[in-house]
MIVEXLUM-684296 format. One record per residue (C-alpha): residue number from 0; residue in three letters; y, x, z. Coordinates in Angstrom, 1 decimal, always signed. Layout:
BEGIN
<pt i="NUM" aa="ALA" py="Y" px="X" pz="Z"/>
...
***
This chain:
BEGIN
<pt i="0" aa="MET" py="+88.8" px="+52.6" pz="-116.4"/>
<pt i="1" aa="PRO" py="+90.0" px="+52.4" pz="-112.8"/>
<pt i="2" aa="THR" py="+87.7" px="+52.8" pz="-109.9"/>
<pt i="3" aa="ILE" py="+88.0" px="+50.1" pz="-107.2"/>
<pt i="4" aa="MET" py="+87.0" px="+50.2" pz="-103.6"/>
<pt i="5" aa="VAL" py="+86.4" px="+46.9" pz="-101.8"/>
<pt i="6" aa="HIS" py="+85.5" px="+46.6" pz="-98.1"/>
<pt i="7" aa="HIS" py="+84.8" px="+43.5" pz="-96.1"/>
<pt i="8" aa="ASN" py="+82.6" px="+42.1" pz="-93.3"/>
<pt i="9" aa="VAL" py="+79.3" px="+40.3" pz="-93.8"/>
<pt i="10" aa="LYS" py="+77.1" px="+38.1" pz="-91.7"/>
<pt i="11" aa="ASP" py="+73.9" px="+40.2" pz="-92.3"/>
<pt i="12" aa="THR" py="+74.2" px="+43.7" pz="-93.6"/>
<pt i="13" aa="LYS" py="+70.5" px="+44.0" pz="-94.5"/>
<pt i="14" aa="HIS" py="+70.7" px="+40.8" pz="-96.5"/>
<pt i="15" aa="TRP" py="+73.8" px="+41.9" pz="-98.3"/>
<pt i="16" aa="LEU" py="+72.3" px="+45.3" pz="-99.2"/>
<pt i="17" aa="ALA" py="+69.2" px="+43.7" pz="-100.6"/>
<pt i="18" aa="SER" py="+71.1" px="+41.1" pz="-102.7"/>
<pt i="19" aa="LEU" py="+71.1" px="+41.4" pz="-106.5"/>
<pt i="20" aa="ILE" py="+73.8" px="+38.8" pz="-106.9"/>
<pt i="21" aa="ARG" py="+76.7" px="+41.3" pz="-107.1"/>
<pt i="22" aa="LYS" py="+75.2" px="+43.0" pz="-110.1"/>
<pt i="23" aa="GLN" py="+74.3" px="+39.7" pz="-111.8"/>
<pt i="24" aa="VAL" py="+77.9" px="+38.3" pz="-111.5"/>
<pt i="25" aa="LEU" py="+80.0" px="+41.5" pz="-111.9"/>
<pt i="26" aa="GLU" py="+78.3" px="+43.3" pz="-114.8"/>
<pt i="27" aa="PRO" py="+78.9" px="+40.5" pz="-117.3"/>
<pt i="28" aa="ILE" py="+82.7" px="+40.8" pz="-116.7"/>
<pt i="29" aa="GLY" py="+82.7" px="+44.6" pz="-117.3"/>
<pt i="30" aa="VAL" py="+82.1" px="+46.0" pz="-113.8"/>
<pt i="31" aa="THR" py="+79.8" px="+49.0" pz="-113.8"/>
<pt i="32" aa="ASN" py="+78.6" px="+51.8" pz="-111.5"/>
<pt i="33" aa="ILE" py="+78.5" px="+49.6" pz="-108.4"/>
<pt i="34" aa="ARG" py="+77.7" px="+51.6" pz="-105.3"/>
<pt i="35" aa="THR" py="+77.2" px="+50.1" pz="-101.8"/>
<pt i="36" aa="PHE" py="+78.4" px="+51.5" pz="-98.5"/>
<pt i="37" aa="THR" py="+77.9" px="+50.6" pz="-94.8"/>
<pt i="38" aa="ASP" py="+80.1" px="+51.5" pz="-91.8"/>
<pt i="39" aa="PRO" py="+78.1" px="+53.3" pz="-89.2"/>
<pt i="40" aa="GLN" py="+80.5" px="+52.3" pz="-86.5"/>
<pt i="41" aa="THR" py="+80.7" px="+48.6" pz="-87.3"/>
<pt i="42" aa="SER" py="+77.4" px="+47.2" pz="-88.3"/>
<pt i="43" aa="ASN" py="+78.7" px="+44.3" pz="-90.3"/>
<pt i="44" aa="ARG" py="+81.4" px="+46.1" pz="-92.3"/>
<pt i="45" aa="VAL" py="+80.4" px="+47.1" pz="-95.8"/>
<pt i="46" aa="GLY" py="+82.0" px="+48.2" pz="-99.0"/>
<pt i="47" aa="LEU" py="+81.6" px="+48.8" pz="-102.7"/>
<pt i="48" aa="VAL" py="+83.0" px="+51.3" pz="-105.1"/>
<pt i="49" aa="MET" py="+82.8" px="+50.3" pz="-108.7"/>
<pt i="50" aa="ASP" py="+84.4" px="+50.9" pz="-112.1"/>
<pt i="51" aa="VAL" py="+86.3" px="+48.0" pz="-113.5"/>
<pt i="52" aa="ALA" py="+87.0" px="+47.8" pz="-117.3"/>
<pt i="53" aa="ASP" py="+89.5" px="+44.9" pz="-116.9"/>
<pt i="54" aa="MET" py="+91.2" px="+44.3" pz="-113.6"/>
<pt i="55" aa="GLU" py="+92.8" px="+41.0" pz="-114.7"/>
<pt i="56" aa="LYS" py="+89.3" px="+39.7" pz="-115.6"/>
<pt i="57" aa="LEU" py="+88.0" px="+40.7" pz="-112.2"/>
<pt i="58" aa="THR" py="+91.0" px="+39.1" pz="-110.4"/>
<pt i="59" aa="ALA" py="+90.5" px="+35.9" pz="-112.3"/>
<pt i="60" aa="PHE" py="+86.8" px="+35.9" pz="-111.7"/>
<pt i="61" aa="MET" py="+87.4" px="+36.3" pz="-107.9"/>
<pt i="62" aa="GLN" py="+89.1" px="+32.9" pz="-108.0"/>
<pt i="63" aa="THR" py="+86.1" px="+31.0" pz="-109.4"/>
<pt i="64" aa="LYS" py="+83.4" px="+28.9" pz="-107.9"/>
<pt i="65" aa="ALA" py="+80.8" px="+31.4" pz="-109.2"/>
<pt i="66" aa="ALA" py="+82.5" px="+34.2" pz="-107.2"/>
<pt i="67" aa="ALA" py="+82.7" px="+32.0" pz="-104.1"/>
<pt i="68" aa="ASP" py="+79.0" px="+31.0" pz="-104.4"/>
<pt i="69" aa="ALA" py="+78.0" px="+34.7" pz="-104.9"/>
<pt i="70" aa="MET" py="+80.0" px="+35.7" pz="-101.8"/>
<pt i="71" aa="ALA" py="+78.5" px="+32.8" pz="-99.8"/>
<pt i="72" aa="ASN" py="+75.0" px="+33.8" pz="-100.9"/>
<pt i="73" aa="ASP" py="+75.6" px="+37.4" pz="-99.8"/>
<pt i="74" aa="GLY" py="+77.1" px="+36.3" pz="-96.5"/>
<pt i="75" aa="VAL" py="+80.5" px="+37.9" pz="-97.3"/>
<pt i="76" aa="LEU" py="+83.4" px="+36.8" pz="-95.0"/>
<pt i="77" aa="PRO" py="+86.1" px="+36.5" pz="-97.8"/>
<pt i="78" aa="GLU" py="+89.0" px="+36.5" pz="-95.3"/>
<pt i="79" aa="THR" py="+88.1" px="+40.2" pz="-94.5"/>
<pt i="80" aa="MET" py="+88.1" px="+41.4" pz="-98.1"/>
<pt i="81" aa="VAL" py="+90.4" px="+44.2" pz="-99.1"/>
<pt i="82" aa="PHE" py="+90.6" px="+45.7" pz="-102.6"/>
<pt i="83" aa="LEU" py="+91.9" px="+49.2" pz="-103.2"/>
<pt i="84" aa="VAL" py="+92.6" px="+50.6" pz="-106.7"/>
<pt i="85" aa="GLN" py="+92.2" px="+54.3" pz="-107.5"/>
<pt i="86" aa="SER" py="+95.7" px="+55.8" pz="-107.9"/>
***
């Protein structure tokens, strides 16, 4: 199971950190061990590290309205999102 790192900017870091939406939408598609991170130098840059059972399923999910709605709820700026896969 690969570990994935995702970083992006958000509108409100405190809101993003408090949100339960990530877990609610990602766990049903096999994403586990989700850990959150913040950038101490850039207040609105955040990241996740997570274990992904099926990368194709995650990639497909990220194209859905449910993913867009979850990101909008969390204040994610999708154009800043970068995925890195453990090598």
